[in-house]
N, C-alpha and C positions, 0 to 999 in steps of 0.2 A: 326943564331940568327937574326931574322927579327926585333927585337926591335931596333937595330941600324938604320935600314931603316925607321922605324916609327918615331923615335926621330929626324932623319935628316929631314923628312917631316914636323914635328911639328915646328922645329926650323926655317926652311925656311919660313913657313907660318907666324910665329911670326915676323921674320925679315921683310917680305914683308909688313905686317900690320903696323909694327912700322914706316916704311918709309912713308906709306900713312897717318898715324895718327900723325906723328912727335913725336914718343915716344922715350925717351932717356934711360929708364930703365923699366924693367918688375919686379914686385914684386912676382907674382905667376902665375902659369899655372895649371888649373884643367882639367884633362883628365877623360873621362868616358870610362871604359873598361869593355866589356862584360865578364861574368863569363866563357864562353866557346869560347872566341875569340882566344885563343892560345897564348896570350900575357902574359909574365911572369913579374909581377910588379917589382921584384928585379932587373931583367936585364934591364928593362926600366929605373929604377932609376939610375943604374950604367951608362948607356948611357947618360942620362940627365946630370949627374954630369960631364962627360967628356966634353960635349958641353958647359956646363955652365962655366967651367974653361977657355974656349977659347973665350968667348963672353962678351964684355963690357955690352951689352944690357941685358944679362941674368945672370950676375955674382952673383947677390943676389936673383935670382928667385927661389922660392920654387916650387917643383913639387907636386901637390896634385892629388891623384888617387881615383876616385869613382867607385866602382864596380857595374855593372848592373847585377842583377840576371838573370840566364837563365830560360826562361819560354817557355814551349811548349804548343801548342793548338791542341786539337783533332778535326779532321774534322767530325768525326762521332757524338760525343755528344756536341761539341762546348765548352767544359770545358778546362780550363788551369791548368797546374801543373808544379812543379819543374822538370826541365830537368835533373839536376844532380841526383836527388833522384830516378826518375822513368825511365829515358832514353827515348826510343822511344815508349814504350807501355803505353797507357793511363791507369792510375790507377782507373779511374772512370768506364770505359766500356770495357777495355781490347783491344781496337782497336790499330792497328799499323798505321792507317791513321793519322799521326801527323806531325807537322812541327814546327820548331823553330820560336817563335814569338819575342823573345828578348833575348839578352845575347851574341850576336856576334859582338857588336858594338865597335868602337874605334873612339871617338869624342873629339875634343877640345871643352870643355864646357865653359871655362872662361879664360880670360887673364886679370890679374889685373896689371895696370900700376901704377908706383909711382908718 
């Protein structure tokens, strides 16, 4: 379960930022997670709740997750398409010369302080 490692990194980042900005409490954290990142949102939430219970800074912090759709681009025809729907083969021209353009991200988008 790599979600535990991801949440550990997010919490450490927030703690570092809170010291720099002198924050005493965080209201919410918004994460952007790519559709094909391999991150399981329910596992992420479970790990978040574990850390939240142990932290004064995060005790009331809500975890918000925004999914980034997986989009692939074709090098042959330069068109984009849904990765999950069509996988590696371009539905526009049938080429296999494609690569993932978006959908593998894991970003801290926003930290809302109280």
